[in-house]
Residue frames relative to the residue before (quaternion, step in Angstrom):
aa qw qx qy qz dx dy dz
X 1.0000 0.0000 0.0000 0.0000 0.00 0.00 0.00
X 0.3946 -0.7156 0.5266 0.2344 3.56 -0.93 0.91
X 0.2815 -0.7633 0.5621 0.1490 3.53 -0.87 0.99
X 0.2739 -0.7635 0.5661 0.1469 3.55 -0.81 1.05
X 0.1380 -0.7927 0.5919 0.0477 3.54 -0.86 0.96
X 0.4196 -0.6891 0.5285 0.2642 3.56 -0.90 0.92
X 0.0480 -0.8040 0.5926 -0.0092 3.55 -0.72 1.06
X 0.3373 -0.7245 0.5656 0.2033 3.54 -0.97 0.86
X 0.1823 -0.7915 0.5777 0.0811 3.55 -0.63 1.14
X 0.0605 -0.8025 0.5936 0.0006 3.55 -0.72 1.06
X 0.3867 -0.6995 0.5511 0.2397 3.54 -1.19 0.58
X 0.4026 -0.7246 0.5054 0.2397 3.55 -0.74 1.05
X 0.1979 -0.7640 0.6033 0.1148 3.58 -0.92 0.92
X 0.2847 -0.7879 0.5267 0.1441 3.55 -0.40 1.25
X 0.6407 -0.4698 0.4341 0.4246 3.51 -1.32 0.34
X 0.5392 -0.6753 0.3915 0.3161 3.58 -0.77 1.05
X 0.6807 0.4878 -0.3060 0.4529 3.61 0.85 -0.90
X 0.6273 0.5238 -0.3318 0.4712 3.58 1.02 -0.79
X 0.6556 0.5095 -0.2992 0.4701 3.56 0.93 -0.94
X 0.6633 0.5264 -0.2942 0.4432 3.57 0.93 -0.97
X 0.7238 0.4516 -0.2663 0.4487 3.59 0.74 -1.03
X 0.6424 0.5008 -0.3437 0.4674 3.62 0.99 -0.68
X 0.6296 0.5108 -0.3339 0.4808 3.59 1.07 -0.67
X 0.6290 0.5466 -0.3295 0.4439 3.58 1.01 -0.84
X 0.7112 0.4446 -0.2702 0.4728 3.59 0.84 -0.96
X 0.5997 0.5404 -0.3626 0.4657 3.59 1.13 -0.55
X 0.6330 0.5588 -0.3231 0.4274 3.57 1.03 -0.81
X 0.7828 0.3257 -0.1693 0.5025 3.62 0.94 -0.83
X 0.3512 0.7938 -0.4581 0.1916 3.61 1.26 0.07
X 0.6766 0.4936 -0.3028 0.4549 3.62 1.09 -0.56
X 0.6288 0.4496 -0.3383 0.5367 3.58 1.31 -0.07
X 0.2122 -0.8742 0.4142 0.1390 3.53 0.48 1.28
X 0.6835 0.4656 -0.3120 0.4677 3.62 0.89 -0.78
X 0.6421 0.5184 -0.3095 0.4724 3.55 0.99 -0.89
X 0.6567 0.5140 -0.3067 0.4587 3.58 0.93 -0.90
X 0.6544 0.5200 -0.3145 0.4501 3.59 0.94 -0.88
X 0.6961 0.4844 -0.2803 0.4497 3.58 0.84 -1.01
X 0.6684 0.4884 -0.3059 0.4702 3.59 0.91 -0.88
X 0.6249 0.5305 -0.3321 0.4666 3.59 1.03 -0.78
X 0.6738 0.4935 -0.3021 0.4595 3.60 0.93 -0.88
X 0.6143 0.5318 -0.3485 0.4672 3.61 1.03 -0.73
X 0.6498 0.5205 -0.3051 0.4624 3.57 0.95 -0.94
X 0.6866 0.4910 -0.2842 0.4547 3.58 0.88 -0.95
X 0.6841 0.4880 -0.2942 0.4554 3.59 0.92 -0.88
X 0.6299 0.5150 -0.3407 0.4712 3.59 1.04 -0.66
X 0.0349 -0.8433 0.5333 0.0570 3.57 1.04 -0.85
X 0.5634 0.5697 -0.3649 0.4742 3.54 0.98 0.92
X 0.1710 -0.8332 0.5185 0.0873 3.59 -0.21 1.24
X 0.4932 0.6179 -0.4627 0.4011 3.58 1.18 0.42
X 0.6333 0.5061 -0.3182 0.4915 3.58 1.34 -0.12
X 0.2559 -0.7907 0.5420 0.1251 3.56 -0.68 1.10
X 0.2268 -0.7570 0.6026 0.1114 3.55 -0.98 0.97
X 0.0251 -0.7614 0.6476 0.0171 3.57 -1.09 0.80
X 0.1479 -0.8028 0.5731 0.0717 3.60 -0.72 1.04
X 0.8349 0.1480 -0.1458 0.5098 3.54 -1.23 0.66
X 0.1795 0.8090 -0.5280 0.1856 3.54 0.93 1.02
X 0.3743 -0.7113 0.5507 0.2250 3.58 -0.94 0.93
X 0.0035 -0.7722 0.6354 -0.0005 3.53 -1.10 0.81
X 0.4349 -0.6422 0.5580 0.2950 3.52 -1.08 0.74
X 0.2510 -0.8281 0.4860 0.1226 3.58 -0.58 1.13
X 0.8044 -0.0455 0.0167 0.5921 3.63 1.14 -0.39
X 0.7435 -0.4564 0.2753 0.4039 3.51 -1.31 0.06
X 0.6105 0.5729 -0.3694 0.4033 3.63 1.17 -0.30
X 0.5893 -0.6381 0.3407 0.3597 3.56 1.29 0.18
X 0.4900 0.6605 -0.4398 0.3609 3.60 1.25 0.04
X 0.2805 -0.7811 0.5445 0.1209 3.53 -1.19 0.64
X 0.1566 -0.7497 0.6323 0.1165 3.54 -1.30 0.44
X 0.3962 -0.7137 0.5312 0.2270 3.56 -1.24 0.51
X 0.2227 -0.7524 0.6056 0.1326 3.57 -1.01 0.84
X 0.5325 -0.6545 0.4296 0.3218 3.60 -0.91 0.90
X 0.7877 -0.0448 0.0676 0.6107 3.57 0.88 -0.99
X 0.0480 -0.7904 0.6107 -0.0023 3.53 -0.91 0.98
X 0.1592 -0.7619 0.6233 0.0753 3.55 -1.00 0.93
X 0.2693 -0.8420 0.4415 0.1536 3.60 0.10 1.29
X 0.6408 0.5619 -0.3441 0.3940 3.60 1.03 -0.68
X 0.7611 0.2701 -0.1685 0.5651 3.57 1.20 -0.51
X 0.3995 -0.7527 0.4449 0.2754 3.59 1.33 0.19
X 0.4414 0.6822 -0.4522 0.3678 3.57 0.84 1.05
X 0.2094 -0.7392 0.6304 0.1107 3.54 -1.11 0.88
X 0.1178 -0.7450 0.6501 0.0919 3.57 -1.08 0.76
X 0.1402 -0.7978 0.5852 0.0375 3.56 -0.56 1.21
X 0.1854 -0.7812 0.5907 0.0801 3.57 -0.95 0.92
X 0.1557 -0.7956 0.5832 0.0510 3.55 -0.48 1.26
X 0.2087 -0.8160 0.5309 0.0933 3.56 -0.28 1.27
X 0.6897 -0.5149 0.3326 0.3855 3.56 -1.25 0.48
X 0.6260 0.5652 -0.3448 0.4122 3.57 1.02 -0.74
X 0.5829 0.6087 -0.3723 0.3888 3.56 1.17 -0.51
X 0.6229 0.5607 -0.3405 0.4262 3.57 1.22 -0.37
X 0.6156 0.5561 -0.3405 0.4425 3.60 1.24 -0.15
X 0.8330 -0.3333 0.1782 0.4040 3.54 -0.91 1.09
X 0.8257 0.2109 -0.1217 0.5088 3.59 -0.18 -1.30
X 0.6443 0.5156 -0.3225 0.4637 3.57 1.01 -0.79
X 0.6198 0.5453 -0.3437 0.4475 3.57 1.08 -0.71
X 0.6399 0.5186 -0.3236 0.4657 3.58 0.98 -0.84
X 0.6582 0.5069 -0.3016 0.4678 3.55 0.97 -0.91
X 0.6681 0.5069 -0.3039 0.4521 3.56 1.02 -0.83
X 0.5959 0.5497 -0.3601 0.4617 3.59 1.13 -0.66
X 0.6538 0.4951 -0.3041 0.4846 3.58 0.99 -0.89
X 0.6272 0.5401 -0.3256 0.4570 3.56 1.05 -0.83
X 0.6401 0.5221 -0.3196 0.4643 3.58 1.01 -0.82
X 0.6286 0.5193 -0.3270 0.4778 3.56 1.05 -0.80
X 0.6318 0.5427 -0.3209 0.4509 3.56 0.98 -0.91
X 0.6843 0.4914 -0.2868 0.4560 3.56 0.87 -1.00
X 0.6285 0.5205 -0.3375 0.4692 3.60 1.04 -0.73
X 0.6445 0.5104 -0.3176 0.4724 3.56 1.05 -0.76
X 0.5812 0.5575 -0.3620 0.4695 3.56 1.14 -0.66
X 0.6554 0.5265 -0.3112 0.4431 3.56 0.91 -0.97
X 0.6631 0.5096 -0.3023 0.4574 3.55 1.01 -0.85
X 0.7166 0.4473 -0.2494 0.4735 3.58 1.00 -0.86
X 0.8008 0.3370 -0.1458 0.4732 3.58 0.78 -1.05
X 0.3720 -0.7507 0.4754 0.2685 3.60 1.18 -0.43
X 0.3817 0.7428 -0.4753 0.2768 3.58 1.14 0.55
X 0.4426 -0.6247 0.5672 0.3035 3.52 -1.37 0.34
X 0.1273 -0.8124 0.5680 0.0345 3.60 -0.83 0.99
X 0.0616 -0.7769 0.6266 0.0021 3.56 -0.85 1.09
X 0.1991 -0.7962 0.5645 0.0887 3.58 -1.10 0.74
X 0.0977 -0.7415 0.6604 0.0674 3.50 -1.23 0.70
X 0.1176 -0.8231 0.5553 0.0191 3.58 -0.59 1.19
X 0.3580 -0.7381 0.5372 0.1959 3.53 -1.16 0.68
X 0.7950 0.1120 -0.0986 0.5880 3.58 1.25 -0.07
X 0.5291 -0.5834 0.5113 0.3441 3.52 -1.36 0.30
X 0.3643 -0.7754 0.4715 0.2091 3.59 -0.48 1.14
X 0.6343 0.5321 -0.3385 0.4472 3.60 1.17 -0.43
X 0.7889 0.2877 -0.1402 0.5246 3.58 0.89 -0.98
X 0.3458 -0.7550 0.4681 0.3021 3.58 1.33 -0.36
X 0.3919 0.7076 -0.4930 0.3205 3.58 1.20 0.47
X 0.3959 -0.7118 0.5281 0.2404 3.56 -0.86 0.97
X 0.4371 -0.6962 0.5048 0.2635 3.56 -0.91 0.91
X 0.4964 -0.6337 0.5020 0.3162 3.56 -1.19 0.59
X 0.6814 -0.4674 0.3612 0.4321 3.56 -1.29 0.25
X 0.6458 0.5234 -0.3229 0.4525 3.59 0.97 -0.84
X 0.6582 0.5097 -0.3122 0.4577 3.58 1.00 -0.81
X 0.6407 0.5011 -0.3185 0.4868 3.57 1.05 -0.75
X 0.6387 0.5281 -0.3207 0.4585 3.58 1.00 -0.85
X 0.6205 0.5415 -0.3437 0.4512 3.59 1.03 -0.76
X 0.6463 0.5049 -0.3189 0.4750 3.60 0.97 -0.80
X 0.6416 0.5191 -0.3197 0.4654 3.57 0.97 -0.85
X 0.6370 0.5304 -0.3230 0.4567 3.58 0.97 -0.89
X 0.6478 0.5236 -0.3174 0.4533 3.59 0.98 -0.84
X 0.6602 0.5002 -0.3036 0.4709 3.59 0.98 -0.87
X 0.6318 0.5286 -0.3280 0.4625 3.60 0.97 -0.85
X 0.6436 0.5190 -0.3192 0.4631 3.60 0.98 -0.85
X 0.6633 0.4997 -0.3039 0.4669 3.60 1.00 -0.81
X 0.6127 0.5364 -0.3448 0.4669 3.59 1.07 -0.69
X 0.6685 0.4944 -0.2935 0.4717 3.58 0.90 -0.95
X 0.6451 0.5240 -0.3158 0.4578 3.58 1.02 -0.82
X 0.6464 0.5200 -0.3189 0.4583 3.60 1.00 -0.84
X 0.6462 0.5120 -0.3130 0.4715 3.58 1.02 -0.80
X 0.6550 0.5196 -0.3073 0.4545 3.56 0.97 -0.91
X 0.6509 0.5230 -0.3164 0.4501 3.59 1.00 -0.79
X 0.6327 0.5325 -0.3307 0.4547 3.59 1.10 -0.63
X 0.1894 -0.8217 0.5158 0.1515 3.58 1.13 -0.62
X 0.8395 -0.1050 0.1087 0.5220 3.57 -0.84 -1.02
X 0.5941 0.5810 -0.3656 0.4194 3.60 1.22 -0.30
X 0.5152 0.6267 -0.4253 0.4012 3.59 1.24 -0.22
X 0.2215 -0.7849 0.5701 0.0988 3.56 -0.80 1.08
X 0.3166 -0.7812 0.5015 0.1951 3.63 -0.27 1.19
X 0.4967 -0.6062 0.5330 0.3188 3.53 -1.23 0.61
X 0.1240 -0.8360 0.5340 0.0234 3.56 -0.49 1.19
X 0.5368 -0.6124 0.4768 0.3309 3.54 -1.19 0.61
X 0.7294 0.4302 -0.2323 0.4785 3.56 1.10 -0.70
X 0.2869 0.7469 -0.5372 0.2669 3.56 1.18 0.55
X 0.8318 0.1961 -0.1808 0.4869 3.56 -1.07 0.86
X 0.4567 0.6316 -0.4909 0.3894 3.60 1.13 0.48
X 0.6545 -0.4947 0.3704 0.4355 3.63 -1.18 0.31
X 0.6357 0.5386 -0.3312 0.4428 3.60 1.00 -0.81
X 0.6061 0.5567 -0.3464 0.4503 3.58 1.06 -0.77
X 0.7102 0.4506 -0.2668 0.4706 3.59 0.87 -0.92
X 0.5838 0.5523 -0.3774 0.4602 3.59 1.13 -0.52
X 0.6630 0.4807 -0.3014 0.4884 3.58 1.03 -0.78
X 0.6634 0.5203 -0.2973 0.4481 3.58 0.98 -0.88
X 0.3136 -0.8091 0.4455 0.2202 3.57 1.02 -0.84
X 0.8006 0.1193 -0.0762 0.5823 3.60 1.21 -0.09
X 0.3164 -0.6866 0.6144 0.2257 3.53 -1.41 0.26
X 0.0042 0.8083 -0.5879 0.0316 3.58 -0.95 0.84
X 0.5175 -0.6678 0.4423 0.3010 3.58 -0.85 0.99
X 0.7000 0.4926 -0.2831 0.4328 3.59 0.82 -0.96
X 0.6247 0.5316 -0.3393 0.4605 3.60 1.25 -0.26
X 0.3586 -0.7466 0.4775 0.2933 3.58 1.34 -0.06
X 0.1545 0.8159 -0.5352 0.1549 3.57 0.84 1.01
X 0.0522 -0.7921 0.6076 -0.0250 3.54 -0.97 1.00
X 0.1088 -0.7036 0.6777 0.1841 3.50 -1.45 0.05
X 0.5304 -0.6788 0.4209 0.2841 3.55 -1.13 0.64
X 0.8112 0.0549 0.0048 0.5822 3.58 1.16 -0.49
X 0.6418 -0.4936 0.4060 0.4237 3.56 -1.32 0.17
X 0.6079 0.5506 -0.3505 0.4521 3.59 1.06 -0.70
X 0.6569 0.4943 -0.3084 0.4786 3.60 1.01 -0.80
X 0.6095 0.5441 -0.3508 0.4576 3.58 1.05 -0.72
X 0.6516 0.5057 -0.3068 0.4750 3.57 0.99 -0.85
X 0.6583 0.5222 -0.3081 0.4461 3.58 0.96 -0.88
X 0.5618 0.5873 -0.3856 0.4369 3.60 1.14 -0.57
X 0.7501 0.3477 -0.1810 0.5327 3.57 1.09 -0.80
X 0.4610 -0.7300 0.4003 0.3072 3.55 1.36 0.43
X 0.5726 0.5088 -0.4202 0.4865 3.51 0.88 1.08
X 0.4309 -0.6795 0.5176 0.2908 3.58 -1.26 -0.19
X 0.5014 -0.6468 0.4880 0.3034 3.53 -1.12 0.75
X 0.5061 -0.6262 0.4981 0.3220 3.55 -1.20 0.55
X 0.2585 -0.7793 0.5563 0.1279 3.56 -0.93 0.93
X 0.0750 -0.7438 0.6621 0.0518 3.50 -1.19 0.76
X 0.7622 -0.2040 0.0857 0.6084 3.54 0.34 1.28
X 0.8001 -0.1853 0.1700 0.5446 3.57 -0.68 -1.11
X 0.6332 0.5515 -0.3216 0.4376 3.58 1.26 -0.29
X 0.3361 -0.7011 0.5875 0.2244 3.52 -1.36 0.29
X 0.4632 -0.6469 0.5211 0.3089 3.56 -1.00 0.79
X 0.5079 -0.6922 0.4294 0.2804 3.57 -1.02 0.81
X 0.7908 0.2380 -0.1440 0.5452 3.60 1.23 -0.20
X 0.0478 0.7825 -0.6200 0.0324 3.55 -1.18 0.61
X 0.5917 -0.6100 0.4088 0.3326 3.55 -1.19 0.64
X 0.3878 -0.6616 0.5842 0.2657 3.54 -1.24 0.58
X 0.4486 -0.7166 0.4538 0.2816 3.63 -0.54 1.08
X 0.8546 0.1767 -0.1421 0.4672 3.53 -0.97 0.94
X 0.6805 0.4249 -0.2949 0.5190 3.61 1.24 0.09
X 0.3847 -0.7694 0.4687 0.2008 3.56 -0.52 1.23
X 0.8710 0.0271 -0.0501 0.4879 3.54 -1.08 0.88
X 0.5567 0.5534 -0.4122 0.4625 3.57 0.97 0.89
X 0.0232 -0.8016 0.5973 -0.0135 3.54 -0.80 1.03
X 0.3728 -0.6384 0.6052 0.2952 3.52 -1.37 0.22
X 0.1208 -0.8078 0.5769 0.0056 3.55 -0.75 1.12
X 0.0578 -0.8060 0.5890 -0.0114 3.60 -0.82 1.04
X 0.0382 0.8510 -0.5224 0.0388 3.60 0.46 1.14
X 0.2938 -0.6749 0.6392 0.2228 3.52 -1.34 0.44
X 0.6747 -0.5182 0.3249 0.4132 3.57 -1.17 0.47
X 0.8048 -0.0990 0.1073 0.5753 3.58 0.77 -1.01
X 0.0988 0.7498 -0.6541 0.0145 3.53 -1.23 0.56
X 0.7624 -0.3899 0.2412 0.4567 3.58 -1.25 -0.06
X 0.7597 0.4008 -0.2076 0.4680 3.57 1.02 -0.77
X 0.8240 0.1926 -0.0464 0.5308 3.56 1.00 -0.83
X 0.1927 -0.7192 0.6516 0.1449 3.50 -1.32 0.50
X 0.0013 0.7988 -0.5994 0.0512 3.57 -0.66 1.15
X 0.0382 -0.8140 0.5791 -0.0234 3.56 -0.69 1.08
X 0.2132 -0.7706 0.5927 0.0968 3.56 -0.81 1.07
X 0.4533 -0.6963 0.4800 0.2814 3.58 -0.75 1.01
X 0.6786 -0.5241 0.3324 0.3927 3.56 -1.20 0.53
X 0.7253 0.3957 -0.2395 0.5100 3.59 1.03 -0.75
X 0.4347 -0.7574 0.3988 0.2798 3.58 1.38 0.19
X 0.5165 0.6433 -0.4200 0.3781 3.58 1.12 0.63
X 0.7558 0.2597 -0.1653 0.5779 3.60 1.28 -0.16
X 0.0942 -0.7673 0.6317 0.0572 3.57 -1.09 0.81
X 0.2026 -0.7656 0.6036 0.0921 3.55 -0.91 1.02
X 0.0621 -0.8125 0.5791 -0.0242 3.57 -0.53 1.24
X 0.0757 0.8144 -0.5651 0.1082 3.55 -0.74 1.06
X 0.4099 -0.6834 0.5468 0.2568 3.57 -0.99 0.86
X 0.4204 -0.7073 0.5112 0.2483 3.57 -1.03 0.81
X 0.5956 0.5092 -0.3552 0.5097 3.55 1.36 -0.03
X 0.4111 -0.7551 0.4567 0.2287 3.57 -0.34 1.27
X 0.6430 0.5483 -0.3183 0.4296 3.59 1.07 -0.73
X 0.7158 0.4581 -0.2462 0.4660 3.59 1.15 -0.59
X 0.4609 0.7326 -0.4274 0.2609 3.60 1.21 -0.37
X 0.7177 0.4584 -0.2645 0.4526 3.57 0.66 -1.14
X 0.6516 0.5220 -0.3068 0.4569 3.57 0.94 -0.93
X 0.6498 0.5318 -0.3107 0.4455 3.56 0.95 -0.92
X 0.6622 0.5035 -0.3050 0.4636 3.58 0.92 -0.91
X 0.6773 0.5026 -0.2993 0.4461 3.60 0.84 -0.96
X 0.6367 0.5449 -0.3273 0.4365 3.58 0.98 -0.86
X 0.7291 0.4340 -0.2559 0.4632 3.58 0.85 -0.91
X 0.5743 0.5464 -0.3839 0.4736 3.58 1.16 -0.42
X 0.6777 0.4844 -0.2825 0.4757 3.58 1.02 -0.84
X 0.6525 0.5477 -0.3168 0.4170 3.60 1.01 -0.80
X 0.1120 -0.8360 0.5230 0.1226 3.58 1.10 -0.77
X 0.2731 0.7899 -0.5057 0.2140 3.56 0.95 0.88
X 0.3645 -0.6809 0.5911 0.2329 3.51 -1.36 0.41
X 0.1528 -0.8092 0.5641 0.0600 3.57 -0.91 0.91
X 0.2125 -0.7233 0.6480 0.1082 3.53 -0.78 1.14
X 0.1086 -0.8927 0.4364 -0.0291 3.53 -0.19 1.32
X 0.0787 -0.7381 0.6697 0.0236 3.51 -1.11 0.99
X 0.1615 -0.8180 0.5482 0.0655 3.60 -0.49 1.17
X 0.4389 -0.7127 0.4853 0.2529 3.57 -0.81 1.04
X 0.1443 0.7817 -0.5969 0.1091 3.58 -0.85 0.98
X 0.3419 -0.7043 0.5810 0.2224 3.54 -1.32 0.35
X 0.3257 -0.7616 0.5235 0.1998 3.59 -0.77 0.99
X 0.7471 -0.4327 0.2763 0.4223 3.57 -1.33 0.08
X 0.6891 0.4592 -0.2864 0.4820 3.59 1.18 -0.42
X 0.6023 -0.6044 0.3427 0.3930 3.58 1.28 0.07
X 0.4724 0.6560 -0.4539 0.3748 3.60 1.25 0.20
X 0.2800 -0.7286 0.5992 0.1783 3.56 -1.06 0.80
X 0.0637 0.7912 -0.6020 0.0873 3.55 -0.77 1.09
X 0.3459 -0.6624 0.6079 0.2684 3.51 -1.34 0.32
X 0.1870 -0.8196 0.5381 0.0616 3.55 -0.40 1.28
X 0.4191 -0.6796 0.5406 0.2649 3.56 -0.94 0.92
X 0.0639 -0.8291 0.5555 -0.0036 3.58 -0.59 1.17
X 0.7408 -0.4219 0.2126 0.4775 3.58 1.26 0.18
X 0.5298 -0.5841 0.5097 0.3439 3.51 -1.42 -0.19
X 0.1095 -0.8419 0.5281 -0.0171 3.57 -0.70 1.15
X 0.0597 -0.7473 0.6579 0.0719 3.51 -1.34 0.51
X 0.5716 -0.6290 0.4095 0.3316 3.54 -1.14 0.61
X 0.3129 -0.7025 0.6097 0.1917 3.54 -1.17 0.77
X 0.3783 -0.7799 0.4555 0.2029 3.55 -0.25 1.32
X 0.7061 0.4801 -0.2810 0.4381 3.59 0.71 -1.06
X 0.6911 0.4688 -0.2865 0.4697 3.60 0.86 -0.92
X 0.6258 0.5487 -0.3353 0.4415 3.57 1.06 -0.74
X 0.6722 0.4745 -0.2899 0.4888 3.58 0.97 -0.88
X 0.6469 0.5378 -0.3112 0.4421 3.56 1.02 -0.83
X 0.7821 0.3422 -0.1696 0.4924 3.59 0.91 -0.94
X 0.3546 -0.7545 0.4769 0.2784 3.59 1.31 -0.11
X 0.6534 0.3801 -0.3442 0.5569 3.54 0.95 1.00
X 0.5462 -0.6050 0.4506 0.3641 3.57 -1.17 0.42
X 0.1035 -0.7828 0.6130 0.0281 3.54 -0.72 1.12
X 0.1141 -0.8157 0.5670 0.0074 3.53 -0.37 1.32
X 0.1443 -0.8091 0.5687 0.0338 3.57 -0.74 1.12
X 0.4647 -0.6926 0.4750 0.2808 3.56 -0.91 0.92
X 0.1606 -0.8007 0.5741 0.0593 3.56 -0.86 1.04
X 0.7895 0.0666 -0.0464 0.6084 3.59 1.27 -0.28
X 0.2777 -0.7652 0.5563 0.1666 3.58 -1.06 0.72
X 0.7218 0.3190 -0.2332 0.5682 3.57 1.30 0.31
X 0.0543 -0.7846 0.6168 0.0329 3.56 -1.12 0.68
X 0.2990 -0.7589 0.5555 0.1613 3.56 -0.77 1.07
X 0.3404 -0.7660 0.5181 0.1702 3.54 -0.77 1.08
X 0.3597 -0.6815 0.5877 0.2466 3.54 -1.21 0.58
X 0.0298 -0.8739 0.4837 -0.0379 3.55 0.18 1.33
X 0.4871 0.6815 -0.4372 0.3273 3.58 1.18 -0.02
């Protein structure tokens, strides 16, 4: 007779930087030249205090349009653009000219430093040799190291413990423009030195802030069986609605009467597939819009929240 043994199955949690970089390279693996150059830059730097971001969105001008940067190094505000050989061919050349204009507009708006690595001579269409490409990469790596050296003590290393409760306790505040995240509802609670409410294996999406009247931390997901939560494109309004038609009106009236403030982390998935709760600001209900739309309409009243870390 086969004996069954109860086994506890656990999910391995990889080192965050290892997980991040392997996901990054997996994301760009089908762009062979871009992948090769970015991999070589990473290897030559041999410094895991430098954070790489690929396909970073940048606002390119005042009309609100965006452009993508091949590689962005946020700590030194540098873009590395990779001009592949295909860009020298007719339609690709036109697209690349527009891309160059976009990147120049990014520089004007964001004030970033832009470096380029090309795979061919655009005038003669001659493809560069491996040594010539390596020379360009070496030059960019030297400029990255120089930028870090110039920052000195002001350089902020990429840390494994970024976005942990301890990180925010040291920081002392949450700010939308800092792209502040937490990894879980439990971590969100720990930021406020409390514990999330448990419902079996699940966590309640909201909990009280200790010592602050009528203020909760709210961690909504976009949609689930019970609720529909929609974050506006500019992230300043959240539309909350019960999926039970019978509860809609009651839910709206209760929250209008409560007049609570919600410090909000919205669940989202980034380009590398990581799930995070992003701090999107401090919200209060808009009474008139909520009654008009028969759903709770939460409007952002602050994009920063000072933590009580004592």
